[in-house]
C-alpha positions in Angstrom: 91.0 90.7 43.0 94.8 90.6 43.6 95.8 90.6 39.9 95.9 93.1 37.0 92.7 92.7 35.0 92.2 92.7 31.3 92.3 96.0 29.5 89.7 94.9 27.0 86.8 96.2 29.1 86.0 97.1 32.7 83.7 94.1 32.9 86.4 91.6 32.2 88.1 90.3 35.3 90.6 88.0 33.5 94.3 88.3 34.4 96.1 90.4 31.8 99.0 88.8 29.9 102.1 90.7 28.8 102.8 92.7 26.8 99.3 93.1 25.4 97.5 93.8 28.6 94.6 91.5 27.5 93.5 88.2 29.0 93.8 85.0 26.9 90.1 85.2 25.9 90.6 88.6 24.2 93.8 88.0 22.4 94.0 87.7 18.6 94.9 84.3 17.3 98.5 85.4 16.7 98.8 86.8 20.3 97.1 83.8 21.8 99.6 81.5 20.0 102.5 83.5 21.4 101.1 83.5 24.9 100.5 79.7 24.9 104.0 79.3 23.6 105.4 80.5 26.9 103.7 77.6 28.7 105.6 74.4 29.4 105.1 71.2 31.4 105.4 71.6 35.2 105.2 75.4 35.0 102.6 77.8 36.3 99.2 78.0 34.5 97.4 81.1 35.5 93.9 81.8 34.0 92.4 83.7 37.0 89.2 85.5 36.3 89.0 84.6 32.6 85.9 83.3 30.8 87.2 80.0 29.5 85.6 78.0 26.6 86.2 74.3 26.1 88.6 75.0 23.2 90.6 77.6 25.2 91.0 75.2 28.1 92.1 72.4 25.8 94.7 74.6 24.1 96.1 75.8 27.4 96.4 72.2 28.8 98.0 70.9 25.6 100.5 73.8 25.7 101.6 72.4 29.1 101.8 68.8 27.8 98.7 68.1 29.9 100.9 68.3 32.9 100.7 71.9 34.3 102.5 72.8 37.6 100.9 75.3 40.0 97.5 76.0 38.5 95.5 79.1 39.3 91.9 79.2 38.1 90.3 81.4 40.7 87.0 83.0 39.7 87.2 81.5 36.2 83.9 81.0 34.4 83.8 77.8 32.4 81.1 78.3 29.7 81.7 74.9 28.0 82.0 71.3 29.1 85.1 70.7 31.2 86.7 67.3 30.7 90.2 66.5 32.0 91.1 62.9 31.0 94.8 62.2 31.2 95.6 65.5 32.8 98.1 65.4 35.7 98.4 68.6 37.8 101.9 68.5 39.2 101.3 71.3 41.7 98.5 72.8 43.8 95.3 73.7 42.0 93.1 76.7 43.1 89.6 77.1 41.7 88.2 79.4 44.5 85.1 81.2 43.4 85.0 79.6 39.9 81.8 78.9 38.1 81.0 75.9 35.8 78.1 76.6 33.5 78.1 73.1 32.0 79.4 69.7 32.9 82.4 69.5 35.1 84.2 66.2 34.8 87.5 65.6 36.6 87.3 61.9 35.7 90.7 60.6 34.6 92.6 63.5 36.1 95.3 63.2 38.7 96.3 65.8 41.3 99.8 65.7 42.8 99.1 68.5 45.3 96.2 70.2 47.0 93.0 71.2 45.3 90.9 74.2 46.5 87.4 74.5 45.2 86.1 76.9 47.9 83.0 78.8 46.9 82.8 77.1 43.5 79.4 76.9 41.8 78.6 73.9 39.7 75.5 74.7 37.6 75.4 71.2 36.0 76.7 67.8 37.0 80.0 67.3 38.8 82.1 64.1 38.5 85.0 63.4 40.7 84.6 59.7 40.2 87.8 57.7 40.5 90.0 60.8 40.8 93.2 60.6 42.9 94.3 63.6 44.9 97.6 63.2 46.8 96.9 66.3 48.8 93.9 67.9 50.5 90.6 68.8 48.7 88.5 71.8 49.8 84.9 72.2 48.7 84.0 74.6 51.5 80.9 76.7 50.7 80.7 75.2 47.2 77.3 74.8 45.5 76.5 71.7 43.5 73.2 72.4 41.7 73.0 68.9 40.1 74.3 65.4 40.8 77.8 65.2 42.4 79.7 62.0 42.0 82.7 61.3 44.2 82.6 57.5 44.2 85.9 55.6 44.2 87.8 58.9 44.6 91.0 58.9 46.7 91.8 61.9 48.9 95.3 61.5 50.3 95.1 64.1 53.0 91.3 64.4 53.4 88.3 66.3 52.1 86.6 69.4 53.5 83.0 70.3 52.5 82.0 72.7 55.3 78.8 74.6 54.6 78.7 73.1 51.1 75.4 72.6 49.3 74.6 69.5 47.4 71.3 70.2 45.7 71.3 67.0 43.6 72.0 63.3 44.3 75.4 62.9 45.9 77.5 59.7 46.1 80.8 59.0 47.8 80.5 55.2 47.7 83.9 53.4 48.0 85.8 56.7 48.5 89.1 56.7 50.5 89.3 59.7 52.7 92.9 59.6 53.9 93.0 62.1 56.9 89.2 62.2 56.9 86.3 64.2 55.6 84.4 67.1 57.2 80.9 68.1 56.2 80.1 70.5 59.0 77.0 72.5 58.2 76.6 71.0 54.8 73.2 70.6 53.1 72.1 67.7 51.0 69.0 68.4 49.0 68.5 64.9 47.6 69.7 61.4 48.5 73.2 61.0 49.9 75.0 57.7 49.4 78.0 57.5 51.6 78.6 53.7 51.7 81.7 51.6 52.2 83.8 54.7 52.7 87.3 54.3 54.1 88.3 56.9 56.8 86.8 59.2 59.3 83.9 61.5 58.4 82.1 64.2 60.3 78.6 65.5 59.4 78.2 67.8 62.4 75.2 70.1 62.1 74.6 68.9 58.6 71.1 69.0 57.0 69.8 65.9 55.1 66.7 67.0 53.3 66.2 63.5 51.9 67.4 60.0 52.7 71.0 59.6 53.9 73.0 56.4 53.9 76.2 56.6 55.9 78.7 53.8 56.2 82.4 54.1 57.0 85.3 52.1 58.5 86.5 55.1 60.5 84.9 57.2 63.2 81.6 58.7 62.0 79.9 61.7 63.5 76.5 63.3 62.7 76.2 65.2 66.0 73.4 67.9 65.9 72.6 66.9 62.3 69.0 67.1 61.0 67.5 64.5 58.7 64.1 65.1 57.1 63.9 61.6 55.6 65.5 58.2 56.4 68.8 58.0 58.2 70.7 54.8 57.7 74.1 54.5 59.6 76.4 51.5 59.4 79.9 51.3 61.0 82.5 48.6 61.7 85.2 48.6 64.3 84.8 52.3 65.2 82.6 54.8 67.0 79.6 56.8 65.8 78.5 60.1 67.4 74.8 60.8 67.0 74.4 63.2 69.9 71.6 65.7 69.4 70.7 64.3 66.0 67.1 65.0 64.8 65.5 62.6 62.4 61.9 62.9 61.1 61.8 59.6 59.2 63.0 56.1 60.1 66.4 55.7 61.8 68.6 52.6 61.4 72.0 52.2 63.1 74.0 49.0 62.5 77.1 48.5 64.7 79.8 45.8 64.2 82.3 45.7 67.0 81.6 49.4 67.4 80.0 51.8 69.9 77.4 54.6 69.5 76.3 57.6 71.5 72.7 58.9 71.0 72.5 61.4 73.9 69.9 64.1 73.3 68.7 62.6 70.0 65.2 63.2 68.7 64.0 60.3 66.6 60.4 61.0 65.6 60.1 58.0 63.3 60.7 54.3 64.1 64.3 53.7 65.2 66.4 50.6 65.4 69.9 50.1 66.8 71.4 46.7 66.2 74.8 45.3 67.2 77.0 42.5 66.1 80.1 41.3 67.9 81.2 43.5 70.7 78.9 46.5 70.0 78.0 49.0 72.7 75.5 51.8 73.1 77.0 54.4 75.6 74.1 56.8 76.2 70.4 57.3 75.7 70.2 60.3 78.0 67.5 62.8 77.1 66.6 60.9 74.0 63.1 61.4 72.6 62.1 58.3 70.6 58.5 57.1 70.7 59.5 53.8 69.0 63.1 52.5 69.6 64.3 48.9 69.2 67.6 47.8 70.6 69.0 44.4 69.5 72.2 42.6 70.4 73.9 45.5 72.2 76.1 45.8 75.3 74.1 48.3 77.5 76.2 47.7 80.6 77.5 51.3 80.5 74.6 53.0 78.8 72.9 55.9 80.6 69.1 56.1 80.3 68.4 59.2 82.6 66.0 61.6 81.0 64.7 59.1 78.4 61.4 60.6 77.3 59.5 57.5 76.2 60.8 54.4 78.1 57.7 52.5 77.3 58.5 52.9 73.6 61.9 51.1 74.0 62.0 47.4 73.1 65.1 45.5 74.2 66.1 42.1 72.9 69.3 40.1 73.3 71.1 42.9 75.2 73.4 42.7 78.2 73.1 45.0 81.2 75.2 45.9 84.2 75.0 43.6 87.2 74.4 44.5 90.9 76.8 43.2 93.5 75.7 40.3 95.7 76.3 39.7 99.4 75.3 40.7 102.9 75.7 44.2 104.4 75.2 45.7 107.8 73.8 49.2 108.0 72.8 51.6 110.8 69.5 52.2 109.0 66.5 49.9 109.0 66.7 47.2 108.1 70.1 46.8 109.7 70.9 43.5 108.0 70.6 43.6 104.2 71.3 40.9 101.7 71.6 41.3 98.0 71.2 38.9 95.1 72.7 39.6 91.7 70.4 41.0 89.1 70.5 43.0 85.8 70.4 46.7 86.3 70.8 50.0 84.5 74.2 51.8 84.7 72.2 54.8 86.2 71.4 52.7 89.3 75.1 52.2 90.0 75.4 56.0 90.0 72.4 56.3 92.3 73.9 53.7 94.7 77.3 55.3 94.7 78.9 52.4 92.8 80.0 54.7 90.0 81.1 58.3 89.5 78.1 60.6 90.4 78.3 62.6 87.2 74.6 62.4 86.4 72.5 64.9 88.3 69.3 63.5 86.6 69.6 60.2 88.3 67.1 59.8 91.1 65.2 56.9 92.6 61.9 58.2 91.2 63.4 58.6 87.8 64.9 55.2 87.9 61.6 53.6 89.0 59.9 55.2 85.9 62.7 53.8 83.6 62.5 50.3 85.0 58.7 50.3 84.9 58.6 51.6 81.3 61.4 49.6 79.6 60.3 46.4 77.8 62.9 43.6 77.7 61.7 40.6 75.8 63.3 37.9 77.9 61.6 37.0 81.2 64.7 37.1 83.4 65.5 40.7 82.5 61.9 41.7 82.7 61.6 40.2 86.2 64.8 42.0 87.3 63.5 45.3 86.0 60.2 44.8 87.8 62.0 44.1 91.0 64.3 47.1 90.5 61.3 49.4 89.9 59.9 48.4 93.3 63.3 48.8 94.9 63.7 52.3 93.6 60.2 53.2 94.9 61.3 51.9 98.3 64.5 54.0 98.1 62.4 57.0 97.3 60.4 56.4 100.5 57.0 55.6 99.0 55.4 53.8 102.0 56.7 51.7 104.8 54.9 48.6 103.4 57.5 48.5 100.6 60.2 47.9 103.2 58.1 45.2 104.8 57.4 43.6 101.4 61.1 43.7 100.5 62.1 42.1 103.8 59.5 39.4 103.8 59.2 38.3 100.2 61.2 40.6 97.9 58.1 42.4 96.6 56.5 39.0 95.9 59.3 38.2 93.4 61.8 36.5 95.8 59.7 33.6 97.1 62.9 31.9 98.4 63.0 34.7 100.9 59.4 34.0 102.0 60.2 30.3 102.3 63.2 31.2 104.4 61.1 33.3 106.7 58.5 30.5 106.9 61.2 28.0 107.7 62.6 30.3 110.4 59.2 30.8 112.0 58.4 27.1 111.8 61.7 26.3 113.4 61.2 28.8 116.2 57.6 27.5 116.7 58.9 24.0 116.9 61.6 24.9 119.3 59.1 26.8 121.5 56.7 23.8 121.4 59.5 21.4 122.3 60.7 23.6 125.1 57.2 24.0 126.5 56.5 20.2 126.3 59.8 19.4 128.0 59.2 21.8 130.8 55.7 20.4 131.4 57.1 16.8 131.5 59.7 17.7 134.1 57.1 19.3 136.3 55.0 16.1 136.3 57.9 13.7 136.8 59.3 15.3 140.0 56.5 15.4 142.6 57.2 16.5 146.2 59.0 13.7 148.3 56.8 11.9 151.1 57.2 12.9 154.7 59.5 10.7 157.0 57.8 8.8 160.0 59.7 7.9 163.2 
């Protein structure tokens, strides 16, 4: 402690007031009245280390006209209900290490500066509902043992809850985060409701022990987070980072004109990713998901390399990358190659050298397994993937007969190619027959001339 403590006893950590040397909690009524008389609106309110009752807090706030300036409440123990309706804190507020034994309600309060609640322990309910803070709020390492309500709150310069613990129900519905909110390493013991939140939010390495509902208008990140229950994510016109997330229960991701990254995610329960408007999924690399459904997404740039269960992925109404079309001449067999446009995975572009080779996991054998396992619902994409699976096996060198099959009939899926070969053979046969017939006719129409007689 960096203050002179109360002389009443060694156990009291309250800041001593002058000239008595006692903290406000141990002053006589006359001494307390004199000490409170020195307070005024907009001036410092210092109660550090004091055990504060509801009555003492009310008297101190009333002495400042319910408008204190810089407020220092570090390591204060509030043993009664804390209610702050109509109180405006004109300066920064510090509550680091404080303890609230009963209800802590900041409803109706206004903070003109920053608020620090680092390491605070809330034994009972906490309400920050509708509170406006013009500065930054810190709840780093705070412990909320019961329900915590932050709905409709306004944080002008953001909110930090790194390694905070929310043991009860927590709600941030409709909150406005200003510069964003950080929940890195936080733990949520019960349901988290984070719906219709305005601003960026990061839940990196957070632990959701129960269901979590995340919805924001700014960028949302839950990278390396762990969810033991349901994880429901909904974003609009922004990006969502779910790399390395681990979910035991169902997973639902809803995108509206947004993009998501699921690289390295482990989704043990049924998972669904849906898109509206221009929504894109950028990566499914190294994803482990026995049951994954993709609806209405742009997958033209999505990487699938290392996907653990491609047969468990169901694709509907999604768009993929397209291969180039045309004719190419090569020094390898076959020397003349022609290509028709078909739907393909972005990984194939890397394997063919059509994109930056930044994915070492891309190989013809791996791509063949992906194409064979994925299950598009529309016939055209399914046929293109079946063709691509055979093409990747041919690229991997699995039998000369694949090259012959590709050349003659496109693995039995390009019958126009077989018809072309048939027409060519028929034309050559007809030409040979015509030439043979013509030659035979000439030979019979030009016999040797008769000998001349004198």
